N, C-alpha and C positions, 0 to 999 in steps of 0.2 A: 105794503104799508096798511094797508085800509085793515084788514082782518087783526094785523098788529095792533093797531092804535083801538079797533074795537073792543077786544082782546081787556085790553091797559084801562081803557074807560071805564069796563065794566069789573077795576079791581082785581083783575085777574093779576099771576106775576108771570113771566117768562122765564124759562130753560137757562143756563147756563150756554149753552150754545147756542140757542135764539139767538141772548145777547150780544154773543161775540158773531152770528150772522147779520144782525143788523146794524151792525158797526160797521164790516167788511163793503156790508152792499152800501154805505151811506158813503162811504171813501170813493167806490166805483162810482158814484151819483146817480144810484137809479132812484132817488127820490126828491122829491120836489121841495121847497126850503120850506114851504108851510107846513107838509109831514115832519119833517126835521124839527122846526119848533113846535108840532106839538107833541111829537116823541120828546122835546125834551121839556115842556110843560108837566108831562104827565109826573115824571122827577122832583118836580116842585111841590106836588101835592101830595105825595106819597114818600115815604121812604124806600131806599132800592133797597134791594133782598141779597142776601149774601152769594147766591149764584149769579144774578145780575152784576155785582162788580164784579166779580171774576171773571164773567164771559169778557165783559167790556175791558177789564184790563187784557186779559190775553191777545183781543182783536189787536187792539194797538200795540200791543211787545211785538205782537207774528206780521202787524204792519208797518214797522219803524224801522229808520235807516239806523242797524244797529251797530254802535261803535266799541271797538276793542281797549280799554282802558285798563284791562284787570291788573297789569305790571305794577300798577301804580299803588292796587289795593285800598281806594277811595272812600270817599263817604260825600253820601250827597246829605245837604240841608237843604229840605225844602217844606212848605204848608201849603194844603189848601188853598188858602185865601179864602174865601164867602164866609169871614167871620164877621164882618160889618162895623169894626174895628178902628180901624183905618189908622195903623201905626206907622211907625216907621218903615223903612226895610231890613226889619231887626233880623231874616234868616240870610239874607242875601250880606249885610252887616258881618253876621257872625260867620260865614263862609269865610271872607277873609280873614277873621282874624283864627280859626281855625286854621288856617292854611299856613299863617304868621307862625302858629305853633308848630308845624311841620308833619301835619296831617293832612295828604294828597286830598283835593275836594274838586268833586264833577256836578259843577252846580250846575240844577235844570230849572228852568223858569222860562215866564211866557210875561207878555204886556198884560194890563191890570185888565181885568175885565167887569169886577165888581166893584174894585178896588179903584183910589184916585191914579196910584202909582205901582205895577206891577215889579217884579225884579229886574223884565227884559227892559221898561221903559228907564230907570234910572239907571241899568250898566248903560244904555244904549248912549244916554244923556252925560255920560261922563266918557264916552269915547271908548268903551269896548266894544270892538267888533268883533260881530258873531259869524261863525263860519262851521261847517262841517265837517272841515278838511281834516285827518288824522294827525297830518305830521303838526300842524298849528297847533289843535290841540296838546299835542303830546311835547309839543314845544311851550304852551303854555303850563303845562303842569310841571314839567322839569324847571322851567324858571321859575315860573310866580308860585306854586306848588296849587295852584288850581285853573280850572279850564272851566268856558260857562256854555253849557248849553243851551242854546237858544228852541224852546219846543217845536216852533213851527219848518224849522229846517232839515228836523230829526223826524214830522210826524206828518209827511206832506200829504197823507190820507185824511188828512184832518182839514185841509183845507175850504171843505166844503161847509163844516160847520163852523167855522171861526167870525166870516160876517154876520150869521145868525146871534152866535154867542155876544157878540161886540153889541146887536143893535137892540138883542133880548137886555143886553147888563146889566142883569140880576144873574147870583149863584145858579151852576147848574150841577149837572153830576161829572160834567169833566173837571169840575174844582175838587173832585172825589178822583180822581181817577190822576192827577197831575202827578204827585210825588211817585206813585208806584210806576211809572210806565219811564222813567229816565233811561235813555235809550245805550248809556254805559252798562247796564245791568252793575251797578258799586252792589258788592258784596257787605257794605255797611253802611245805615242810612238810622238819619236820624230824621222824623215826620212829624208833621205838628197838623192837626183835625179839627176844624170846627165843631163837632161834638163827641159827645161819649158812647154814643150808639154805633158811630164809625172810629170812633178808637180801638173800640171792641172788634170791628170788621177786620180793621186792617193788622192787628196782632194778629186776630184768625189765621189770615190770608197769609202775613208772611212768616207765621209757625211753620207753614209749609214748606216753605221756602231753605233756603241753606243762606241767609242774611240774618247777619247778626245789627239787632235793630234797636230802637225806640221809638214810640210813640206816645206824644204828647196831647194832651187839653188842657189847657187850663179851665177850673169850672166855674169860674165867670164869663166864660165866652172864649176867650182865644187860640188863635191856633198856633200856638208857641207857649214857651213859659214868659209870663207877662210880668212876675213877681207882685203882681196887684190883687193875687190870695193862690191858694194851694191848685198846684197840677198835678193831675192824673200820666202816670207814666206807665206802659206796656212794653217790658224789653222781651227776649229771648225764652226765660226761666222765671221772671217777676212779674209782680204787680204792686207798683206802688203808690206812695203820696209826698210828693216835693212841696216843701215850704220855702218862703225866703231866709226860714231861718235854715236850711240847710247848706245853704250859702253861704250865709253870716253877713246878710244885707237885712235892710227893710222892707219893707211892705211898699210898693208906691203905689200912688193914685194915679187912675186911668189917664189924666192930661198932662201926666209928667212922659210919657211914650208916645203921644200922640205925631203925627206926620206931617202935618202941613196938608194945606188944600191943592198944590200944584207937585209937578214933577220938580220943578226949579227948587221948591221947599225940603224937596224928599232927598234931593242932591244933596243939598246944603247939610241938611243934618247927616247926611253919610257922612261927608265930608269931614265935617267938626267933629264927629264920632271917633273917626281913624286917623285925624290929627292930634288927638289926644284934647279936643278943644272939649267933649260931649258932656253934661252934666251927667254928675252921679249915678240919677237914676237911669239916662241912655247909657252909659257906659255897663251898669249892673247888669243890665236885661239881657245886654249884646252877649255879655262873659258868660253871663246864665245858659244861656243859648248856644256859646260856643262851647261852654264850659261841657256841657251834656253830650255836645257831637264829638267830642275830645275823649271823654269820658266812655262814650260806647265804642268808639276806635279802638282802644287801647284800653279797655276793660279796667278802667278806675272810677272812685269814688267821684259823685257831682263835686264835693267838695274839692276835691284834686284836679277836677279838670275847671272848674272853675277859676282855681288861680292860677293855673298854665296859659287860660285863654287872657286874665289879667296883662299877663308878663306880654304875652303876644301886644294886646291892646295898646299897653300904656310904653313899650318899647320900640313901639314905631312898625313893627313886623309887620302886620296886619297893612298898614298905608304902604310899606314897599312892595309885600305881595299884591294891591294895585295898581302903585305905580309899576311896577315890570310889566304887569297884563297891559295896561294903557301905550307902555313903550311898544311890547309887542305888536298891540291893534293897528302901528301905526307903519307896519313895513307889511 
């Protein structure tokens, strides 16, 4: 590691194979915490290269506890996090609305590191059981249309990194990897990323796979469709710009999608929205993201997906998906 760190400190980059090997070595416990922290810090100071990102991704996919849910042809809605915007849990809420619209979801998530409340924080607060048991996960999709894949249960190799990430408390390259390493290897994916450079990298790497995907980045910095401005989208065959008008809604103000200061605040917003008591802004931003997931999975126009998401949310189908998952979690 010392040799590798010296190279990186001298502004050199590493190859895909070296990147893959260093993550495998981290998983084996070959390095001490100071070395791992220094390694993470390098990538806070400079951009990651395509080869490095691909190598890190390949290592995590090789090391993960893979789970076969291909029969459901699911989609994952996952953001990188790390955008520093402290929104409420838009992609997690959107996942339940998507499931309520009849599109199966394998939701990959984790506890918040650089944010106050990650996907797993709010799921845990609402009584969702985290499990890597395939029978429980299949039962969840069969009955609720969605299962929750809590990252630490599927990426045991990263147990050496988790406490360091928590102590650092800032965005690291693991934020960039999260959406890429869903252990169910879903063929459909809606991914939000925190900058335009990363959106292009994701687009390039995903075009080399058999995934049906849409990568999102709001130009004012969000890792999802925020409706506070325009959103860059990159999908299998096209790049385009989405505007709030494309969904037939008005532009939102940043404070309208703020997530509160605690997990309790986030959970309260979460339940209000699913119960039909959300604000118009909250409902619209959830339906825009769920709508893009539905549109990606079903090959529809964004507005068509948005309308199906609205039906799911306002008819209580999204809430039904959550209630079912909560019931299954008690057994």
